[in-house]
C-alpha positions as CSV (number, residue, x, y, z in Angstrom):
1,M,50.5,12.3,-35.4
2,I,51.8,11.6,-39.0
3,E,53.0,15.1,-39.3
4,A,54.8,14.9,-35.9
5,T,56.5,11.7,-37.1
6,L,57.6,13.3,-40.3
7,H,59.1,16.2,-38.4
8,K,61.0,13.8,-36.2
9,L,62.3,12.0,-39.2
10,A,63.3,15.2,-40.9
11,E,65.2,16.3,-37.7
12,H,67.0,13.0,-37.6
13,I,67.8,13.1,-41.3
14,L,69.2,16.6,-41.0
15,S,71.6,15.4,-38.4
16,L,73.2,12.9,-40.8
17,D,76.4,13.7,-42.6
18,E,75.9,14.3,-46.3
19,A,79.3,12.8,-47.2
20,S,78.3,9.6,-45.4
21,L,75.0,9.5,-47.1
22,T,76.6,10.2,-50.5
23,S,78.9,7.2,-50.0
24,L,75.8,5.0,-49.9
25,W,74.2,6.5,-53.0
26,Q,75.6,3.9,-55.5
27,K,74.7,1.0,-53.2
28,Y,71.0,2.0,-53.1
29,K,70.9,3.0,-56.7
30,T,72.1,-0.5,-57.7
31,Q,69.6,-2.1,-55.3
32,I,66.6,-0.2,-56.7
33,E,67.7,-1.0,-60.3
34,H,67.2,-4.7,-59.5
35,F,63.5,-4.8,-58.8
36,E,62.1,-7.4,-56.6
37,I,58.8,-7.7,-54.7
38,S,60.1,-7.2,-51.1
39,K,60.1,-4.8,-48.2
40,E,63.9,-4.5,-48.6
41,W,63.5,-3.2,-52.1
42,E,60.9,-0.7,-51.0
43,K,63.2,0.5,-48.2
44,S,66.0,0.9,-50.6
45,V,63.9,3.2,-52.8
46,I,63.0,5.3,-49.8
47,I,66.7,5.5,-48.6
48,F,67.8,6.4,-52.2
49,F,65.4,9.2,-52.3
50,I,66.2,10.4,-48.8
51,I,69.9,10.6,-49.9
52,N,68.9,12.5,-53.0
53,A,66.7,14.9,-51.0
54,V,69.5,15.7,-48.6
55,R,71.9,16.3,-51.6
56,A,69.3,18.5,-53.3
57,K,68.5,20.5,-50.1
58,N,72.2,21.2,-49.5
59,Q,72.8,22.3,-53.1
60,M,69.8,24.6,-53.0
61,F,71.0,25.9,-49.6
62,N,74.6,26.6,-50.9
63,E,73.3,28.3,-54.1
64,E,71.2,30.7,-52.0
65,I,74.1,31.5,-49.7
66,L,76.3,32.2,-52.7
67,K,73.6,34.4,-54.2
68,R,73.2,36.4,-51.1
69,Q,76.9,36.8,-50.6
70,H,77.3,37.9,-54.2
71,S,74.4,40.4,-54.1
72,Q,75.8,41.9,-50.9
73,G,79.3,42.3,-52.2
74,E,78.4,43.9,-55.6
75,P,76.7,47.3,-56.1
76,E,73.6,47.2,-58.3
77,K,74.4,47.7,-61.9
78,P,72.4,50.4,-63.7
79,A,69.6,49.2,-66.0
80,M,70.8,48.7,-69.6
81,H,69.2,50.0,-72.8
82,P,68.6,47.2,-75.3
83,R,71.5,48.5,-77.4
84,G,73.9,48.0,-74.4
85,K,74.0,51.6,-73.2
86,P,72.9,52.5,-69.6
87,D,69.3,53.5,-69.4
88,L,69.9,57.1,-68.2
89,R,67.2,59.7,-67.6
90,R,67.5,63.4,-67.1
91,V,66.2,64.4,-63.7
92,K,65.5,68.1,-62.9
């Protein structure tokens, strides 16, 4: 049951716009910096980390996409010898 709830939360969070979330980042950062014993402060911490999680996920996603596009577009470079020369071998 907990796992199903977490999956539903993740689905809902993934549907949120990163730009809208990012616009709230400073608000929740400020709130968590001013500790108080309250449910509101606890919620602020969770929201702040959800925003950071979405930002981190998107950055990782974008980096992987760029890596894949880069690796598909460039032919493999030959292995280099430590002195900077291609590591060539005679094949008979």
